[in-house]
Structure formats: C-alpha cells, structure tokens
KOLFIRO-672039 format. One record per residue: x negated, y negated, z negated of N, C-alpha, C in turn. Coordinates in steps of 0.1 Angstrom, whole numbers, padded with zeros to 4 digits, always signed. Each point is the difference from the previous one (the first is absolute). Layout:
! residues N
XYZXYZXYZ/...
***
This chain:
! residues 296
-1969-0670-1094+0011-0009+0005+0007-0006-0012/+0002+0007-0011+0007-0005-0011-0009-0013-0006/-0013+0003+0000-0009-0011-0005+0001-0012+0010/-0001+0003+0013+0000-0011+0010+0012-0008-0001/+0012+0006-0002+0013-0008+0000+0006-0001-0013/-0008+0002-0011+0004-0003-0013+0013+0008-0004/+0000+0012+0004+0011+0009-0004+0014-0004+0006/+0000-0009+0009+0013-0005+0005+0002+0006+0015/+0008+0009+0001+0003+0007+0013-0012+0003+0008/-0010+0007-0006-0012+0002+0007+0001+0006+0014/+0008+0010+0002+0001+0007+0013+0007-0009+0010/+0010-0007-0004+0008-0009+0009-0010-0012+0004/-0007-0006-0009-0009-0010+0003-0011+0004+0009/-0005+0013-0002-0010+0006+0008+0005+0001+0015/+0012+0005+0001+0006+0003+0013+0002-0014+0008/+0004-0010-0007+0001-0013+0006-0013-0006+0005/-0010+0002-0009-0014-0005+0004-0005+0007+0012/+0002+0014+0000-0004+0007+0012+0007-0004+0013/+0013-0002-0001+0007-0005+0011-0005-0013+0006/-0003-0010-0009-0004-0013+0005-0015+0001+0005/-0007+0009-0005-0014+0002+0005+0000+0006+0014/+0010+0009+0002+0002+0006+0014+0004-0011+0010/+0010-0009-0005+0004-0010+0008-0010-0011+0005/-0011+0000-0007-0011-0008+0004-0006+0003+0014/+0002+0014+0003-0005+0004+0013+0010-0004+0011/-0005-0007+0010+0009-0005+0010+0009+0011+0007/-0006+0012+0003+0007+0010+0006+0011+0006-0008/+0000-0002-0014+0010+0005-0009+0009-0010-0005/-0002-0013+0003+0008-0011-0006+0013-0001+0008/+0010+0007-0005+0013+0000+0006+0008-0013-0003/-0006-0009-0008+0007-0012-0004-0006-0012+0008/-0011+0002+0008-0007-0011+0006+0009-0009+0009/+0010+0006+0006+0009-0008+0009+0009-0010-0007/+0001+0002-0013+0009-0009-0008-0006-0014-0003/+0009-0010-0001-0005-0013-0004-0006+0001-0015/-0008-0009-0004-0006+0001-0013+0010+0000-0011/+0011-0008+0001+0010+0000-0010+0007+0013-0002/+0002+0007+0011+0006+0013+0000-0009+0010-0006/-0013+0000+0003-0009+0009-0006-0001-0002-0015/+0000-0013-0005+0000-0002-0014+0012+0006-0006/+0012-0002+0006+0012+0005-0006+0000+0015+0000/-0005+0006+0011+0000+0015+0001-0009+0005-0011/-0012-0006-0002-0009+0004-0011+0007+0000-0014/+0007-0011-0002+0007-0001-0013+0010+0011-0002/+0008+0003+0011+0010+0010-0001-0006+0013-0002/-0010+0004+0008-0007+0013-0001-0006+0003-0013/-0006-0010-0007-0006+0001-0013+0011+0003-0010/+0011-0007+0001+0011+0002-0010+0007+0014+0002/+0001+0004+0013+0006+0013+0002-0008+0011-0005/-0013+0000+0003-0009+0011-0004-0002+0001-0015/-0001-0012-0007-0001+0000-0014+0013+0005-0006/+0011-0002+0007+0013+0004-0005+0002+0015-0001/-0009+0008+0008+0001+0014-0001-0007+0006-0012/-0007-0008-0008-0006+0005-0013+0012+0004-0009/-0001+0012-0005+0012+0005-0008+0002-0008-0013/-0011-0008-0004+0002-0008-0012+0009-0011+0002/+0002-0003+0014+0010-0011+0003+0014+0006+0004/+0001+0013+0000+0012+0006+0006+0013-0005-0006/+0001+0002-0013+0013-0002-0007+0004-0015+0000/-0011-0009-0001+0003-0014+0001+0005-0004+0013/-0005+0005+0011+0004-0003+0014+0015+0006+0002/+0001+0013-0004+0013+0007+0002+0011-0007-0008/-0003-0004-0012+0011-0007-0008+0004-0014+0005/-0010-0007+0005+0004-0013+0007+0008+0002+0012/-0004+0010+0008+0008+0002+0013+0014+0005-0004/+0001+0009-0009+0013+0004-0004+0009-0011-0006/-0006-0009-0008+0008-0011-0006+0004-0010+0012/-0009-0002+0009+0003-0008+0012+0012+0005+0007/+0001+0013+0002+0011+0005+0008+0011+0007-0009/+0000-0003-0013+0011+0004-0009+0001+0016+0000/-0011+0007+0000+0000+0014+0000-0001+0005-0015/+0009+0009-0004+0000+0005-0014-0003+0015+0000/-0002+0005-0012-0002+0014-0002+0013+0008+0003/+0011-0007-0004+0013+0006+0002+0002+0002+0015/-0004-0009+0008+0000+0001+0015-0007+0012+0005/-0012+0003-0006-0008+0011+0003+0007+0013-0003/+0006+0000-0012+0007+0013-0005+0011+0003+0010/+0007-0010+0004+0011+0002+0010-0005+0005+0013/-0011-0006+0005-0006+0004+0013-0005+0015-0001/-0004+0004-0012-0005+0014-0001+0011+0011+0000/+0012-0005-0001+0011+0009+0001+0004+0003+0014/+0001+0012+0004+0004+0003+0014+0013-0005+0004/+0002-0005+0012-0010-0002+0010+0000-0014+0005/-0012-0005+0005+0000-0013+0005-0001+0000+0015/+0009-0008+0007-0001+0000+0015-0014-0004+0005/-0003+0005+0011-0014-0003+0006+0002-0007+0013/-0011-0006+0005+0001-0006+0013-0012+0007+0009/+0001-0004+0012-0011+0006+0009-0014-0004-0004/-0010+0009+0001-0013-0003-0003-0006-0011+0009/+0007-0003+0011-0005-0010+0010+0001-0014-0007/+0008-0002-0010+0002-0013-0006-0009-0002-0011/-0008+0010-0005-0007-0001-0012-0009-0013-0001/-0007-0003+0010-0009-0011-0001+0007-0014+0004/+0012+0001+0006+0006-0012+0006+0002-0011-0010/+0008+0003-0011+0003-0010-0010-0012-0004-0008/-0007+0009-0005-0011-0003-0009-0011-0008+0006/-0005+0006+0011-0012-0007+0007+0005-0011+0009/+0010+0002+0007+0005-0011+0009+0004-0013-0007/+0006+0001-0012+0004-0012-0006-0012-0007-0008/-0010+0007-0002-0012-0005-0007-0010-0006+0009/+0000+0004+0013-0010-0004+0009-0002-0014+0002/+0011-0008+0000-0001-0014+0003-0007-0007-0011/+0006+0000-0012-0005-0008-0011-0012+0007-0006/+0000+0013-0001-0011+0007-0007-0013-0001+0007/-0001+0000+0013-0012-0001+0007-0003-0014+0007/+0009-0009-0002-0002-0013+0005+0002-0002+0014/+0007+0009+0007+0003-0002+0014+0016-0001+0002/+0004-0012+0003+0014-0002+0001+0007+0008+0010/-0007+0003+0011+0006+0007+0011+0001+0015-0002/-0008+0006-0009-0001+0014-0001+0014+0007-0003/+0007-0005-0009+0013+0006-0004+0010-0002+0012/+0000-0012+0006+0010-0002+0010-0003+0009+0012/-0013+0003+0002-0004+0008+0011+0005+0014-0002/-0001+0005-0012+0005+0014-0004+0015+0000+0002/+0007-0010-0006+0014-0001+0002+0005+0000+0014/-0007-0008+0008+0003-0001+0014-0002+0013+0008/-0009+0009-0005-0002+0012+0007+0009+0011-0005/+0008-0003-0011+0009+0010-0006+0014-0001+0006/+0006+0012+0002+0014+0000+0005+0008+0008-0011/+0013-0004-0001+0009+0006-0009+0005+0013+0007/+0002+0010-0008+0006+0012+0006+0015-0003+0002/+0006+0003+0012+0014-0003+0003+0008+0008-0010/+0012-0005-0003+0010+0007-0009+0002+0014+0005/-0002+0010-0008+0002+0014+0004-0010+0006+0009/-0011-0009+0003-0011+0005+0008-0010+0007-0008/-0011+0005+0007-0011+0007-0007-0012-0008+0003/-0009+0000-0011-0013-0006+0002-0008+0007+0011/-0005-0008+0009-0009+0006+0011-0014-0005-0002/-0010+0008+0003-0014-0005-0001-0002-0011+0009/-0006-0010-0004-0003-0012+0009-0013-0007-0006/-0011+0002+0006-0012-0006-0004-0003-0013+0008/-0004-0011-0007-0004-0001-0014+0011-0005-0009/+0012+0001+0004+0011-0006-0008+0003+0009-0013/+0004-0007-0010+0006+0007-0011+0015+0001+0002/+0006+0010-0007+0014+0002+0001+0007-0004-0013/+0012-0005+0001+0008-0002-0013+0013+0008+0001/+0004+0006-0011+0013+0007+0000+0011-0010+0002/+0011+0005+0005+0011-0009+0004+0006-0007-0012/-0002+0005-0012+0006-0006-0012-0009-0011-0005/-0011-0002+0006-0009-0011-0005+0000-0012+0009/-0003-0011-0005-0001-0012+0009-0011-0009-0006/-0006-0008+0009-0011-0008-0004+0004-0010-0010/+0013-0004-0001+0003-0009-0010-0001+0005-0014/-0001+0013-0002-0001+0006-0013-0014+0003-0004/-0010-0003+0009-0014+0002-0004-0004-0009-0011/-0008+0006-0009-0006-0007-0011-0011-0008+0004/+0001-0013-0002-0012-0009+0004-0005-0007-0013/-0012+0003-0005-0006-0006-0011+0001-0016+0002/+0003-0007-0010+0003-0014+0002-0013-0009-0002/-0011+0005-0005-0012-0008-0002-0012+0009+0000/-0012-0005+0000-0013+0007+0001-0001+0010-0011/+0005-0003-0012-0002+0009-0012+0008+0012+0003/+0012-0001+0005+0009+0011+0003-0006+0008+0012/-0005-0007+0010-0006+0008+0011-0011+0009-0005/-0009-0006-0009-0012+0007-0005+0005+0012-0008/+0009-0002-0009+0005+0010-0009+0006+0012+0008/+0008-0004+0010+0005+0011+0009-0010+0008+0007/-0010-0007+0005-0011+0006+0007-0008+0009-0009/-0002-0005-0012-0007+0009-0010+0007+0013-0003/+0014-0001-0002+0008+0012-0002-0001+0009+0013/+0001-0006+0011+0000+0008+0012-0013+0008+0002/-0012-0007-0004-0013+0007+0001-0001+0011-0011/+0006-0003-0012+0000+0011-0010+0008+0012+0005/+0012-0002+0007+0007+0011+0005-0008+0007+0010/-0007-0007+0009-0009+0007+0009-0011+0008-0007/-0005-0005-0011-0010+0006-0008+0004+0014-0005/+0013+0001-0003+0005+0013-0005+0009+0006+0011/-0002-0004+0012+0009+0005+0011+0000+0015+0002/-0011+0007-0003+0000+0015+0002+0010+0007-0009/+0005-0007-0010+0010+0006-0008+0014+0002+0007/+0001-0008+0011+0012+0000+0008-0001+0009+0012/-0012+0006+0002-0002+0009+0012+0007+0013-0002/+0002+0008+0011+0006+0014-0002-0009+0007-0010/+0007+0009-0008-0007+0006-0012-0013+0006+0003/-0002+0007+0011-0013+0006+0004-0010-0010+0001/+0002-0011+0007-0010-0010+0002-0003-0008-0013/+0011-0002-0007-0002-0006-0013-0009+0007-0010/+0002+0014+0000-0008+0008-0009-0015+0001+0005/-0002-0001+0013-0014+0000+0005-0007-0013-0006/+0007-0011+0000-0007-0012-0004-0002+0000-0015/+0010+0004-0008-0001+0000-0014-0011+0010-0005/-0001+0011+0007-0011+0010-0003-0013-0006+0003/-0002-0007+0011-0012-0006+0003-0004-0011-0010/+0010-0007-0004-0003-0011-0010-0004+0006-0013/+0007+0011-0004-0004+0007-0012-0014+0005+0000/-0005+0005+0012-0013+0005+0001-0010-0011+0000/+0004-0012+0005-0009-0012-0001-0002-0004-0014/+0011+0000-0007+0000-0004-0014-0010+0010-0008/+0002+0013+0002-0008+0010-0007-0015-0002+0004/-0003-0003+0012-0014-0003+0004-0006-0011-0008/+0008-0011-0001-0005-0011-0008-0001+0003-0014/+0009+0008-0006-0002+0004-0013-0012+0009-0003/-0003+0008+0010-0013+0008-0001-0012-0010-0001/+0000-0010+0008-0011-0010+0000-0001-0007-0013/+0012-0003-0006+0001-0007-0013-0006+0009-0011/+0003+0013+0001-0006+0009-0010-0015+0001+0002/-0004+0001+0012-0015+0001+0003-0007-0012-0005/+0006-0012+0001-0006-0012-0004+0000-0002-0016/+0007+0010-0006+0000-0001-0015+0009-0010-0006/+0010-0004+0008+0010-0009-0006+0008+0006-0012/+0003-0008-0010+0006+0006-0012+0014+0005+0003/+0007-0006+0010+0013+0006+0003+0002+0000+0016/+0007+0011+0004+0003+0000+0014+0013-0007+0002/+0001-0007+0012+0012-0007+0002+0012+0008+0000/+0012-0005-0003+0012+0008-0001+0003+0006+0014/+0004+0013+0000+0004+0008+0012-0013+0003+0008/-0012-0003-0004-0012+0003+0008-0007+0012-0005/+0004+0006-0011-0007+0012-0006+0006+0013+0006/-0007+0007+0008+0006+0012+0006+0002+0011-0010/-0004-0002-0012+0004+0010-0011+0013-0002-0006/+0007-0011+0004+0012-0004-0004+0010-0001+0011/+0014-0001-0003+0009-0002+0012-0003-0013+0007/+0001+0001+0014-0003-0011+0008+0013-0007+0005/-0001-0008+0010+0012-0008+0005+0011+0009+0005/-0003+0012+0005+0010+0009+0005+0009+0004-0011/-0004+0000-0012+0007+0005-0011+0008-0012-0007/-0001-0012+0005+0007-0011-0007+0008-0009+0011/+0004+0007+0011+0007-0008+0010+0013-0005-0005/+0008+0008-0007+0012-0004-0005-0001-0014-0007/-0010-0001-0009-0002-0013-0007-0002-0011+0009/-0009+0002+0010-0004-0010+0009+0012-0005+0008/+0008+0010+0005+0012-0004+0007+0009-0008-0008/+0003+0005-0012+0010-0006-0009-0004-0014-0004/-0013-0003-0004-0004-0012-0006-0006-0010+0009/-0005+0005+0012-0007-0009+0009+0007+0000+0014/+0000+0011+0006+0004+0001+0015+0015-0004+0002/+0009+0007-0007+0014-0002+0003+0005-0014-0004/-0004-0005-0011+0005-0014-0003-0006-0010+0010/-0012+0002+0005-0006-0009+0010+0008+0002+0013/+0002+0012+0005+0007+0002+0012+0015-0005+0000/+0006+0002-0012+0014-0005-0002+0001-0015+0001/-0010-0007-0006+0000-0014+0001-0002-0005+0015/-0009+0007+0007-0003-0004+0013+0013+0002+0009/+0006+0012-0001+0011+0003+0008+0012-0008-0003/+0001-0005-0013+0011-0009-0004-0001-0013+0007/-0013-0006+0000-0002-0012+0007+0000+0000+0015/-0006+0012+0005-0001+0001+0015+0007+0014+0003/+0013+0000+0003+0007+0012+0003-0006+0009+0011/-0007-0007+0009-0006+0009+0011-0010+0010-0005/-0004-0001-0012-0010+0010-0006+0007+0012-0005/+0012+0002+0003+0007+0012-0004-0008+0013+0003/-0005+0002+0012-0008+0013+0003-0012+0002-0010/-0006-0011-0004-0011+0002-0010+0006+0005-0013/+0011-0005-0004+0006+0004-0013+0005+0015+0002/+0006+0003+0011+0005+0014+0002-0011+0010+0000/-0012-0003+0006-0011+0010+0000-0005+0002-0014/-0001-0012-0008-0006+0001-0013+0010+0008-0010/+0013-0003+0002+0010+0007-0008+0000+0015+0002/-0002+0004+0013+0000+0014+0003-0012+0007-0007/-0012-0006+0000-0011+0006-0007+0002+0001-0015/+0006-0011-0005+0003-0001-0014+0010+0012-0004/+0010+0002+0008+0010+0011-0003-0007+0014+0000/-0011+0001+0008-0007+0013+0000-0006+0002-0014/-0007-0010-0006-0006+0001-0013+0010+0002-0011/+0012-0007+0002+0011+0002-0009+0004+0015+0000/+0002+0006+0011+0004+0014+0001-0010+0009-0006/-0013-0003+0002-0011+0008-0006+0001-0001-0015/+0002-0012-0005+0000-0002-0014+0012+0008-0007/+0011-0001+0007+0012+0007-0005-0002+0015+0000/-0006+0005+0011-0003+0015+0001-0009+0004-0011/-0011-0008-0002-0009+0003-0011+0006+0000-0014/+0009-0010-0002+0006-0001-0013+0010+0012-0001/+0007+0004+0010+0009+0011+0000-0008+0013-0004/-0011+0001+0006-0009+0012-0002-0005+0001-0015/-0004-0012-0005-0004+0000-0014+0012+0003-0009/+0012-0005+0003+0012+0002-0008+0003+0015+0000/-0001+0006+0012+0003+0014+0002-0009+0009-0008/-0013-0004+0000-0010+0008-0007+0002-0001-0015/+0005-0012-0005+0002-0002-0014+0011+0008-0006/+0009+0004+0009+0012+0008-0003-0001+0015+0002/-0011+0004+0005-0002+0015+0002+0001+0007-0013/+0006+0012+0000+0000+0008-0012-0013+0005-0004/-0002+0003-0013-0013+0005-0004-0003+0013+0006/-0013+0003+0002-0004+0013+0006+0001+0011-0010/+0008+0011+0003+0000+0011-0010-0012+0009+0003/-0008+0003-0010-0011+0009+0002+0004+0014+0005/-0008+0005+0010+0003+0013+0006-0004+0011-0010/+0007+0011+0001-0005+0011-0008-0015+0004+0002/-0006+0004-0009-0014+0003+0002-0002+0011+0010/-0009-0003+0009-0003+0010+0011+0008-0003+0013/+0010-0009-0001+0008-0003+0012-0008-0008+0011/+0003+0003+0012-0007-0007+0011+0006-0014+0002/-0008-0010+0000+0005-0013+0002-0002-0005+0014/+0009-0008+0005-0002-0006+0013-0011-0009+0001/-0008+0000+0011-0010-0010+0002+0001-0006+0014/-0006-0012+0001+0000-0007+0013-0013+0002+0007/+0002+0006+0012-0012+0001+0008-0002-0013+0008/-0010-0008-0004-0002-0013+0006-0004+0000+0014/-0004+0012+0005-0004+0001+0014+0012-0002+0010/+0011+0005-0003+0011-0001+0008+0013-0006-0006/-0001-0002-0014+0011-0006-0007+0011+0010-0003/-0003+0013+0002+0011+0010-0004-0002+0004-0014/+0011+0003-0006+0000+0006-0014+0000+0015+0000/-0010+0005-0007-0002+0014+0000-0001+0006-0014/+0002+0013-0002-0001+0005-0014-0012+0010+0000/-0004+0002-0013-0011+0009-0001-0013-0007-0003/
***
C-alpha cells in the first residue's frame, strides 16, 4: 500500500478506494438517490475527512481549529481544574452534528429539520426521552449554536468531529475503554510480529511486544493528543460536554495510578537499610501459594 500510494496516507487512501469500489455495486450504493452535484460534493468531503484521520495531519488540523475558535493552552489548563459543569448526554450530538448538517453535507433542509424536531426543556423541567428528537438543556438556545461561516470552516469542523469519533473509545466508561485499548494493543503487537517475520530492520513504534505497548503510554496520548482535541471541540461546540467528561474521567484514572506508582517508588527509596540477622536466625519468607508470611 505504501508503494501504491507513494507513502502518503496509505491506509486512509486504501479505505477510501475500498469504499468507492463497494459503492459501485447498486445494492450497496447508499448515495445513488442523490443528484450528481451532491454526490460529487459528498465524495470531496468524505475524501478530506478520511485523509484527515491520518495522524501525520493531526496537529495541523487541531492547530487550525483551535486558532479559528480562539482556543489556548491556558484554557485547557483551566478546564482541567475541577470542576466543570456538565450537560445532559442527550445534547451531545445536537450542537456539533446539527449545526454542521446543512452546510457540511450540502442539504439546506437537514439542519432545519433537526431544529424543528428539537424542543427546549422547560425552565426547571427535566429532560424526557423523545425519539427522534434531540433535547437541549434549558440554558441553551439555538441562537448560540456555532455555525461555520463557509465551506472551509464546515470541512475543518467535520474533520475534527470525525477525529473525535476516531478516538471516541477514550470517553467510554473505563471498563469499555480498557477493552478497546487492550484490543488495539494486541492488534499492534500482531502487526509487529509480522514485521519481524518479514525481516524489516525496525519494528514500528509501539508494535514490539517485547517493549511497552500503548497501554503503558496512555497518559502521554491523553495529554498531547486526546485532551487538547476534545477541549477544542467542546469549546467550539458546548453540547460535546459529555464527551469531554468521559475522557477526563479516564484520564484522572491514569493520573491516580501514576501518583500511586510514584508514591510507591518514593516510599521504597526511603526505606531503612536492612540490618543483617544474626547467624542462624530464622528469616521470614513469603509463601507465594497463599501470600502469607511464614518463618522457618
């Protein structure tokens, strides 16, 4: 694939090529009902979105989005200090997807249809399930929704939205999140095994099972990639608060583990030196079968 696509986003280009080969089959062509102009627009958008998930493009896209919405690192520092108010999970998609639907996908009626189906929560009232409507918290109004002003902003917002979806498992409840990250680590190790078997001079980073994998570097990924991206998105689209809350919760878990590990190392470094026992004395030993300490 790297040879086929000249080292430029080989996996992403491959996925796009596979997608459009599948769409050649009439029974799979979900775009067949669209006018030709809309299909061309959709293809352009989909190509840019998928190519935008290449991590080589990550920081460029994230920086442009942050600059557009005046998001700073200081803002992120403030947001990381407890505690940030949250909103109902029912509004998570409303602002981000609803406001992008019209311009981003080329259907002027899509956003208005979503808005028309949406009701505001009465003051002092509680959100009630209502399908297919989305719900908005009482403190929100449609006047405050962020609406990208041109095609470039639409595309950039959609790229960041897809990137958030790409790492969405980081915002899942911790048990679910760990299942996904463990599976991903195993997939990486399997590829690393194949790279070794093929005699490649170097195994890709994090793919060598003889070295720490992605489960051992989650703090770094959260700090440098996931949290800044989620912060920028929730700043621009406040309805994404539940996404931020879930990700922050998992980040706090790794923070606690790191602090506990650091405290353990610090405690060990301050332990007093072991005084040799008199010759012939019985020393305590650990019976690894039941974890009990015994003498003799």
